Residue, then its C-alpha position, 0 to 999 in steps of 0.5 A: e596248298v596241299a589239302g590231302v596226301g594220297a597213299g604211298v606219297s612221301g615228302w608232302r603233308e597237308g598245309d604245305r605251300v606249293c606251286v604246280e608244274p602243270l605238265v604230266t608225263c609218262g616217266r618211262c619214255p626215253q625223253c622222260r628218262t633223260g630229263n627231257y620230260q617236256v617233250c614226252p610224246q604222252f604229255r598232258l597239261i592240267g587244265n587242258h588235257l586233264d581237269g583242273g586249272f581253275a578248280e578249287y581242288v585238283r589232284v596232281p602227281a606229287y612230282t609236279l609239286f614245288k614247295l614255296p619258300g616262306e618269303v614267297d607269297f601264293e601270287l608270286g609262286 
């Protein structure tokens, strides 16, 4: 669940139910620009390369969020 929204972030608000794709990429390399971000040479994983994973709160880039539909519970999401 979104607990806070950073400056300059749009499309999200506190209380939004989300799941997070834990892959953080550069967004600038040829792989990222062509939609193959999963092979970004600079990728980092939340909970592995970056703090998070099992933390009560974690700060993530907005592009890693996916809104959960109302009929999908947190466990399934």
